[in-house]
Structure formats: structure tokens, C-alpha cells
C-alpha positions as CSV (number, residue, x, y, z in Angstrom):
1,S,-15.2,-22.7,-17.3
2,A,-16.3,-19.4,-19.0
3,T,-18.7,-17.3,-16.9
4,P,-21.0,-14.8,-19.0
5,I,-22.2,-11.6,-17.5
6,L,-24.3,-9.6,-19.3
7,T,-23.1,-6.0,-18.3
8,G,-25.9,-4.0,-20.4
9,G,-26.6,-3.2,-23.9
10,Y,-24.9,-5.7,-25.9
11,E,-21.2,-6.2,-24.2
12,L,-20.8,-9.7,-23.0
13,T,-17.7,-10.1,-20.5
14,M,-16.5,-13.7,-19.4
15,T,-13.5,-14.8,-17.3
16,L,-11.2,-17.4,-18.9
17,P,-9.8,-19.2,-15.8
18,N,-5.9,-19.6,-15.9
19,T,-6.4,-22.9,-13.7
20,L,-8.7,-25.6,-14.7
21,A,-9.6,-28.9,-13.3
22,Y,-9.5,-32.0,-15.9
23,E,-12.7,-33.6,-16.5
24,E,-12.8,-36.2,-19.1
25,G,-15.0,-35.2,-22.2
26,I,-15.7,-31.4,-20.6
27,C,-15.3,-28.8,-23.0
28,N,-16.0,-25.5,-21.4
29,L,-16.2,-23.0,-24.9
30,P,-17.2,-19.5,-24.4
31,M,-20.6,-19.2,-26.4
32,W,-23.7,-16.9,-26.6
33,A,-27.1,-17.8,-27.9
34,S,-29.0,-15.4,-29.8
35,F,-33.1,-15.6,-29.8
36,S,-36.2,-13.9,-30.0
37,S,-38.7,-15.3,-27.8
38,L,-38.7,-18.7,-25.7
39,E,-40.4,-20.4,-28.2
40,S,-37.9,-19.5,-31.3
41,N,-34.9,-21.5,-32.4
42,I,-31.8,-20.9,-30.4
43,S,-28.5,-20.3,-32.2
44,F,-25.2,-20.7,-30.2
45,K,-22.3,-19.0,-31.6
46,H,-18.8,-19.5,-30.5
47,L,-16.8,-16.5,-29.3
48,G,-13.2,-18.1,-29.7
49,A,-11.3,-21.3,-31.0
50,L,-10.8,-24.3,-29.2
51,L,-7.3,-26.2,-28.8
52,K,-7.9,-29.7,-28.4
53,I,-4.7,-32.0,-27.2
54,D,-4.6,-35.6,-27.6
55,F,-2.1,-36.6,-25.1
56,T,-0.4,-40.0,-24.8
57,N,2.1,-41.7,-22.8
58,L,1.8,-39.1,-19.9
59,P,4.6,-39.8,-17.4
60,K,3.7,-41.4,-14.1
61,D,3.5,-38.7,-11.3
62,Y,2.9,-35.9,-13.8
63,T,-0.8,-33.9,-12.6
64,S,-0.9,-31.0,-15.0
65,I,-0.4,-30.0,-18.4
66,I,0.6,-26.0,-18.9
67,I,-0.6,-23.7,-22.1
68,T,1.6,-20.8,-22.4
69,A,1.3,-18.0,-25.2
70,N,3.1,-14.9,-25.8
71,K,-0.5,-13.1,-25.0
72,A,-3.5,-13.5,-23.0
73,I,-5.0,-16.8,-23.1
74,A,-6.8,-16.1,-19.5
75,G,-8.4,-13.2,-17.9
76,V,-11.6,-11.2,-18.4
77,F,-12.6,-10.5,-21.8
78,T,-15.5,-9.0,-23.6
79,T,-17.4,-8.8,-27.0
80,Y,-20.2,-7.1,-28.6
81,I,-23.0,-9.4,-29.5
82,S,-24.6,-6.9,-31.7
83,N,-21.6,-7.7,-34.1
84,E,-22.6,-10.3,-36.9
85,E,-19.2,-12.1,-35.9
86,P,-18.6,-11.4,-32.2
87,V,-15.2,-12.4,-30.5
88,L,-13.5,-12.6,-27.7
89,S,-11.2,-9.3,-26.5
90,L,-9.1,-8.9,-23.5
91,K,-10.3,-6.4,-21.2
92,E,-8.3,-7.1,-17.8
93,N,-6.4,-9.3,-15.9
94,G,-4.9,-11.4,-18.8
95,S,-2.6,-14.3,-18.0
96,K,-0.6,-15.8,-20.7
97,S,-0.6,-19.1,-19.0
98,V,-3.2,-22.1,-18.2
99,T,-2.7,-25.0,-16.2
100,I,-5.0,-27.9,-16.4
101,N,-4.6,-30.1,-13.2
102,F,-5.6,-33.7,-13.5
103,D,-5.0,-36.5,-10.7
104,A,-1.7,-38.7,-10.9
105,I,-1.8,-41.1,-13.5
106,S,-1.0,-44.8,-13.6
107,E,1.0,-46.9,-15.9
108,E,-2.3,-48.3,-17.7
109,D,-4.3,-45.5,-18.0
110,N,-1.7,-42.5,-19.2
111,D,-3.7,-40.7,-22.0
112,R,-5.5,-37.8,-21.6
113,L,-7.7,-35.3,-23.9
114,F,-7.5,-31.9,-22.9
115,Y,-9.7,-29.1,-24.2
116,L,-8.6,-25.3,-24.1
117,P,-10.5,-22.2,-25.4
118,L,-8.3,-19.7,-26.9
119,P,-9.1,-16.3,-28.0
120,V,-8.6,-15.5,-31.6
121,G,-5.6,-13.5,-32.9
122,T,-2.2,-14.1,-34.1
123,Y,0.5,-15.7,-31.5
124,G,4.1,-15.7,-31.8
125,S,4.3,-18.8,-29.8
126,I,2.1,-21.4,-28.1
127,N,4.0,-24.0,-25.6
128,V,2.7,-27.1,-24.1
129,S,4.4,-28.4,-20.9
130,I,3.6,-31.0,-18.2
131,S,4.5,-31.0,-14.6
132,D,4.8,-33.1,-11.7
133,G,4.8,-30.0,-9.0
134,E,8.6,-29.9,-9.2
135,N,9.8,-30.7,-12.6
136,T,8.4,-29.1,-15.8
137,I,9.0,-30.5,-19.5
138,S,8.3,-28.8,-22.6
139,I,6.4,-30.9,-24.9
140,A,5.4,-28.8,-28.1
141,D,6.2,-25.4,-29.2
142,W,4.5,-23.9,-32.2
143,K,5.6,-20.7,-33.8
144,D,3.4,-17.9,-35.7
145,C,-0.1,-19.3,-35.1
146,T,-2.9,-17.5,-36.4
147,I,-6.2,-18.8,-34.5
148,E,-9.5,-18.0,-35.9
149,R,-13.3,-18.0,-34.3
150,K,-15.0,-21.3,-34.7
151,K,-11.9,-23.3,-35.6
152,V,-10.8,-26.6,-33.7
153,Y,-6.9,-26.8,-33.6
154,R,-6.0,-30.5,-33.0
155,A,-2.7,-31.8,-31.6
156,S,-1.6,-35.3,-30.9
157,L,1.4,-35.3,-28.4
158,T,3.1,-38.3,-26.9
159,Y,5.9,-38.2,-24.5
160,R,8.7,-40.5,-25.2
161,E,11.8,-40.4,-22.9
162,L,15.2,-41.0,-24.7
163,S,18.0,-42.8,-23.7
164,G,21.7,-43.1,-25.2
165,D,21.2,-47.0,-25.4
166,V,18.3,-46.9,-27.5
167,T,20.0,-46.0,-31.0
168,S,16.5,-46.8,-33.0
169,E,15.7,-43.5,-31.9
170,I,18.8,-42.0,-33.4
171,I,18.7,-40.8,-37.1
172,T,21.9,-40.6,-38.7
173,Q,22.3,-38.0,-41.2
174,T,25.6,-37.1,-43.6
175,L,26.5,-33.4,-43.6
176,S,28.1,-31.9,-46.8
């Protein structure tokens, strides 16, 4: 989860980890709250975006999902909360990959819902892979993504194994 540290003035520093343990329904978004006194209303503000991945039919024995981008999505980030619309910017120790580890699944319980905070910006690519510790399979690859503050980006992914004897999975097209 993101760990905020107020470093003086209006700079807020938080670490987005590159390894997370899967917890069902847990979504650790980087946020900050503004208030004038403990008796007043508190207004929480998002500092980035959220990638929500609804993954169905995960293969047995796979225990991690890996999200990789062409720029840092984990590391030490900072923002200036005096700005009206604060956003996180990389400060140091950036990682282009985040791994979410989970317990091995059973054939009856092979669906997972993953949440990952993303810093705002334009990404040339964002890739989603799964791993069993030895083998890694790329599931999705998105190109030229603009990630905006306060937005939720949803992806529904399904692992399907294709074999040569399942012709219903093959689409025929005539070339001209």
C-alpha cells in the first residue's frame, strides 16, 4: 500500500511498492485529505488513477500477475498538495513493473479482481502477464495509453488455452 510521509511544507511523498500481496477487495489508492480542523468535513482527493483488472479462468498453479509499463509505476513519488489538482510525480527509485502475488488457485476458484494504482501520464505500453514462478504468459498489451487523475481503467481478461484440435477457436478469412 502507499505510505504517505509529509516532508514539510506542502510536499507529500509516498512509496508505491513494486510487489504486493493480493487481498480480496483491497484497493490501496494514493490519496490525501484536506481539512481545516478536526471538526470540519474531510475531502479526500485521488493522486493518480486506478487500474482494475477482472481476471477470469486463471490457470492452476499460477501465483502472480505482473503489470509492466514503459515508465515507472512503482517507487518513490511526490506531489505538492498546495496545487488544486495534485498528482504524483516520480521522485526516485522507479520500477516499471509491479507484481501482485496470490495463493495458488483451485479449478473451482480461478477468478480474481486486481487493483493497481497508476501514476498519471502517457504510457507507450502497459502489459499484463501471469506467472507460476517459472513460466510467464503475456495476456494483454495496451499501447499509447493516457492515464488521467481520478479515473478508473477497467479491463476484463480471460485466460484461454487454445489447441490445434479445437477448430471453433479458429476464424477463417479470405485474403485478397
